[in-house]
Structures are given as structure tokens and as C-alpha cells.
C-alpha positions as CSV (number, residue, x, y, z in Angstrom):
1,M,154.1,-36.1,-178.6
2,A,154.0,-39.6,-179.9
3,L,150.7,-41.3,-180.3
4,Y,149.8,-44.1,-177.8
5,R,147.6,-47.2,-178.3
6,I,144.8,-46.8,-175.8
7,D,145.6,-50.1,-174.0
8,K,149.2,-49.1,-173.6
9,F,148.2,-45.7,-172.3
10,L,145.8,-47.1,-169.7
11,A,148.4,-49.7,-168.6
12,E,151.0,-47.0,-168.1
13,M,148.5,-45.0,-166.1
14,D,148.2,-48.1,-163.8
15,F,144.7,-49.3,-164.7
16,G,145.8,-52.9,-165.0
17,T,147.7,-55.1,-167.4
18,R,147.1,-54.7,-171.2
19,T,145.3,-58.0,-171.2
20,E,143.0,-56.9,-168.4
21,I,142.4,-53.6,-170.1
22,K,141.6,-55.2,-173.5
23,K,138.8,-57.2,-171.7
24,D,137.5,-54.1,-170.0
25,L,137.4,-52.1,-173.2
26,K,134.9,-54.6,-174.6
27,K,132.5,-53.5,-171.8
28,G,132.3,-50.0,-173.2
29,I,133.7,-48.3,-170.1
30,C,136.2,-46.1,-172.0
31,T,135.5,-43.0,-174.1
32,I,137.8,-40.9,-176.2
33,N,136.5,-37.3,-176.8
34,G,133.1,-38.5,-175.7
35,E,132.8,-41.5,-177.9
36,I,132.8,-45.1,-176.5
37,I,135.6,-47.2,-177.9
38,N,136.1,-51.0,-177.8
39,Q,139.3,-51.6,-179.6
40,P,142.7,-51.7,-177.8
41,D,144.7,-50.5,-180.9
42,I,143.0,-47.1,-181.3
43,K,145.7,-44.4,-181.0
44,I,145.4,-41.3,-179.0
45,D,147.4,-38.1,-178.3
46,P,147.4,-37.9,-174.5
47,Q,148.1,-34.2,-174.6
48,K,145.1,-33.4,-176.8
49,D,142.5,-36.2,-176.6
50,I,140.1,-36.5,-173.6
51,V,140.2,-40.0,-172.3
52,C,137.7,-41.2,-169.7
53,Y,137.8,-44.6,-168.0
54,M,134.9,-45.7,-165.9
55,G,133.6,-42.2,-166.0
56,K,136.9,-40.6,-164.8
57,R,139.1,-38.5,-166.9
58,I,142.6,-39.8,-167.2
59,L,145.4,-37.2,-167.3
60,Y,148.8,-38.3,-168.7
61,A,152.0,-37.9,-166.7
62,D,155.5,-38.5,-168.1
63,Y,157.1,-38.3,-164.7
64,E,155.8,-38.2,-161.1
65,Y,157.6,-37.2,-158.0
66,Y,156.4,-37.8,-154.5
67,L,157.9,-37.0,-151.1
68,L,157.0,-39.7,-148.7
69,N,157.4,-39.7,-144.9
70,K,158.2,-43.4,-144.7
71,P,156.9,-45.2,-141.6
72,Q,158.5,-48.1,-139.9
73,G,157.4,-51.6,-141.0
74,V,157.3,-50.8,-144.7
75,V,159.9,-52.0,-147.1
76,S,161.7,-49.7,-149.6
77,A,160.8,-51.7,-152.7
78,T,158.2,-51.9,-155.5
79,E,157.0,-55.3,-154.7
80,D,157.2,-57.6,-151.7
81,S,155.3,-60.8,-151.0
82,L,155.3,-60.4,-147.2
83,H,155.3,-56.7,-146.5
84,Q,153.7,-53.5,-147.6
85,T,156.0,-51.4,-149.8
86,V,156.6,-47.7,-150.0
87,V,155.0,-47.7,-153.5
88,D,151.8,-49.2,-152.1
89,L,151.5,-46.1,-149.9
90,I,151.2,-43.8,-153.0
91,I,147.4,-44.2,-153.5
92,E,146.9,-41.4,-156.0
93,K,149.7,-42.3,-158.4
94,R,149.1,-42.1,-162.1
95,R,152.0,-44.3,-163.2
96,K,152.6,-47.9,-162.5
97,D,156.4,-47.6,-162.9
98,L,157.2,-45.7,-159.7
99,F,160.1,-46.8,-157.5
100,P,161.9,-45.5,-154.4
101,V,165.1,-43.6,-154.9
102,G,167.4,-45.6,-152.7
103,R,166.2,-47.4,-149.6
104,L,165.6,-46.9,-146.0
105,D,165.7,-49.9,-143.6
106,M,162.3,-51.3,-142.5
107,D,162.7,-49.8,-139.1
108,T,163.9,-46.4,-140.4
109,E,161.5,-43.5,-140.9
110,G,161.6,-40.3,-142.9
111,L,162.2,-38.8,-146.2
112,L,162.0,-41.0,-149.3
113,L,161.6,-39.8,-152.9
114,I,159.3,-41.9,-155.0
115,T,159.4,-41.3,-158.8
116,N,159.7,-42.9,-162.2
117,D,162.5,-40.6,-163.3
118,G,165.4,-43.0,-163.7
119,N,167.9,-40.3,-164.8
120,L,167.3,-38.2,-161.7
121,A,167.5,-41.3,-159.5
122,H,170.8,-42.2,-161.0
123,Q,172.2,-38.8,-160.3
124,L,171.0,-38.8,-156.7
125,L,172.4,-42.3,-156.0
126,S,175.7,-42.2,-157.9
127,P,178.6,-42.7,-155.5
128,K,180.5,-40.1,-157.5
129,K,178.0,-37.4,-156.7
130,H,178.4,-37.6,-152.9
131,V,174.8,-36.4,-152.3
132,D,174.3,-35.3,-148.7
133,K,171.9,-37.3,-146.6
134,T,171.1,-36.1,-143.1
135,Y,169.5,-38.3,-140.4
136,Y,168.1,-37.6,-137.0
137,A,168.8,-40.4,-134.5
138,K,168.4,-41.4,-130.8
139,I,171.5,-43.1,-129.5
140,K,171.9,-45.3,-126.5
141,G,174.9,-43.8,-124.7
142,Y,176.6,-40.5,-124.3
143,V,177.7,-39.1,-127.7
144,T,180.9,-37.0,-127.2
145,P,183.1,-34.6,-129.0
146,E,185.5,-37.5,-129.5
147,D,182.8,-39.2,-131.5
148,I,182.5,-36.1,-133.7
149,A,186.2,-36.3,-134.4
150,L,186.0,-40.0,-135.3
151,F,183.1,-39.5,-137.6
152,K,184.9,-36.7,-139.3
153,E,188.0,-38.9,-139.9
154,G,185.9,-41.8,-141.2
155,L,185.3,-45.1,-139.4
156,N,186.1,-48.7,-140.0
157,I,182.8,-50.5,-140.3
158,G,184.1,-53.8,-141.5
159,E,184.7,-53.0,-145.2
160,D,187.9,-52.6,-147.2
161,E,187.9,-48.9,-146.7
162,K,186.8,-46.5,-144.0
163,T,183.6,-44.5,-144.4
164,L,183.9,-41.1,-146.0
165,P,184.0,-38.2,-143.4
166,A,180.6,-37.6,-141.8
167,L,179.4,-34.6,-140.0
168,L,178.0,-35.4,-136.6
169,N,176.0,-32.8,-134.7
170,I,175.1,-33.5,-131.0
171,L,171.7,-32.2,-130.1
172,S,171.8,-33.6,-126.6
173,S,174.2,-36.0,-124.8
174,D,172.7,-38.2,-122.1
175,E,172.0,-41.9,-121.5
176,I,169.8,-41.5,-124.6
177,S,171.5,-38.9,-126.8
178,E,170.0,-37.1,-129.8
179,I,172.1,-36.3,-132.8
180,E,172.0,-35.4,-136.5
181,V,174.5,-36.9,-138.8
182,T,175.2,-36.1,-142.5
183,L,176.7,-38.7,-144.8
184,T,177.8,-38.4,-148.4
185,E,177.5,-42.1,-149.2
186,G,175.0,-44.8,-148.6
187,K,176.5,-48.0,-147.4
188,Y,174.3,-50.8,-146.0
189,H,173.1,-50.0,-142.5
190,Q,175.7,-47.2,-142.5
191,V,174.5,-45.0,-139.6
192,K,173.9,-48.0,-137.4
193,R,177.3,-49.5,-138.2
194,M,179.1,-46.2,-137.6
195,F,177.7,-46.0,-134.1
196,E,178.5,-49.6,-133.4
197,A,182.1,-48.7,-134.4
198,V,182.1,-46.2,-131.5
199,E,180.4,-48.7,-129.2
200,K,176.9,-47.2,-129.2
201,E,173.5,-48.3,-130.4
202,V,171.0,-46.5,-132.7
203,L,167.6,-46.7,-131.1
204,F,165.6,-44.6,-133.6
205,L,166.6,-43.3,-137.0
206,K,164.8,-40.9,-139.4
207,R,166.1,-39.3,-142.6
208,I,165.4,-35.6,-142.7
209,S,167.0,-34.5,-145.9
210,M,168.5,-35.7,-149.2
211,G,170.4,-33.2,-151.3
212,P,168.2,-30.0,-151.5
213,L,165.1,-32.0,-150.6
214,K,163.9,-31.6,-147.0
215,L,161.4,-33.7,-145.1
216,D,158.1,-31.9,-144.9
217,E,157.4,-31.8,-141.1
218,T,153.6,-31.2,-141.9
219,L,153.5,-34.8,-143.3
220,E,152.5,-37.3,-140.7
221,T,154.4,-40.6,-140.8
222,G,153.0,-42.7,-143.7
223,N,151.7,-39.7,-145.7
224,Y,153.1,-38.2,-148.9
225,R,152.6,-35.3,-151.3
226,P,153.8,-34.5,-154.8
227,L,157.0,-32.5,-155.0
228,T,156.5,-28.8,-155.8
229,D,157.7,-27.4,-159.1
230,D,160.4,-25.6,-157.1
231,E,161.6,-28.8,-155.4
232,I,161.8,-30.6,-158.8
233,A,163.7,-27.6,-160.3
234,Q,166.1,-27.6,-157.4
235,L,166.8,-31.4,-157.8
236,K,167.2,-31.1,-161.6
237,G,169.1,-27.8,-161.4
238,L,171.6,-29.3,-159.0
239,Y,172.6,-32.0,-161.5
240,K,171.9,-29.9,-164.6
241,L,169.1,-32.2,-165.8
242,C,166.6,-31.3,-168.5
């Protein structure tokens, strides 16, 4: 593994900017293998050297993967001047370069993958891959077998081409219906616009799966956990990533 300057290493592990870290190093709050260091240009091997910062050992991570149960009112972004972001919710992250894979509307809940693995994100979001995304929704109005047929054909939602075929599953049909719908694309407000095209309104929307990744029902809204090794292997295996 390549050697890292200590200031670069600590910055990547989200302990501040390199300028801030250089100032902190002068305070003697960082040790390498038990020795206090003050210089930002000292090089380390993150896999071998023991780095402690303010008394806490810092473990290196190339990539991080978190499954977040996104709450309403939080934006799918890395930074926002007005609202809390999904990355802000990941308190125990080691890396500062995390980002959401795709986006959920502010009023949409559910599964969101947070990572810094750009290659995996590209594969999951590529229009050519047609990755399945399944949503649970509450709909104002009776959802009918005719709606199932229309979703399967593709709908005109005001763009040049119809949507790709979508699988609509009716869980209950009433004045407030409950459904699950699986898409293979990710157009802006797509689920809401598809139901508008059949003269119905989405009242509540939650994503429950993305490719092989399923929402962990034990996670309360707003909580997260690291992906398991098996989940990471499934995602990478699906797209033959190293």
C-alpha cells in the first residue's frame, strides 16, 4: 500500500481540512506507533502503523458502505445550506468523501446506499444496467388491474418517450390503496408522475430495495448500518466488480 502523509491521511479520515490538521499537529495530539509527532509531512503506512489522534486509534478504510433508512425532511446530497443531508446522518463514518448513490426526494423514505465507491455507484445508476428499484406507496384512489396493465406498457409522463415497463403489485385497493412498484429506471419524481398519469396521487413513498440490496426492517427511520460483507459481495458480484 502507498505511503500517506499524516495530514493527508487524517483529512481523508474526516478529521478536518489539511490546514486545520497541521495546526492541531503542533499541539502534540497525534502519535504514530506511540511517539508524538508534530510535522504534517511525516509518512505512514496505514496498514501497518498505529495512528492515534486525540487518544483514539484511527483505522484506515479505502471504501465504506452504509445502508441508510432515509427519513423525510432530509436531502439526498453531500452538502446543503438549508437542510440536513443524508451524509450528515452517518455519524460514525471514517471517510469524508461519502455520497448517496442516487437520490430520494425530500419527502420520500427508505433505502439509500451511502458510500465513496464511485465505480459501484456508476454501475448501480447507469441507465444501461436497468437496476431494479422497488417502492412501497400509499395511493389516494382505487388502484386497479387496468393500472397494472398501463404500468406494464409504459406511461407518458411528459417526456419524449414513455417510461420503461414497470411492475405494479396491488397490496390493497381502497380509497387509500397500498402498492409496491418496481422500476428499472430513475426519472425525476418518476413514481409520483406515473400515478399522476393514471389520475391518482402518491401520499407516501418508501424505497424498499435496490438491486440485490433490501431495506433492513430492523432499522428505524433515520438509522443506518454498515453493509455486511455478503451484501457488498452481492453488489460487486452482480456487476463483476473487483
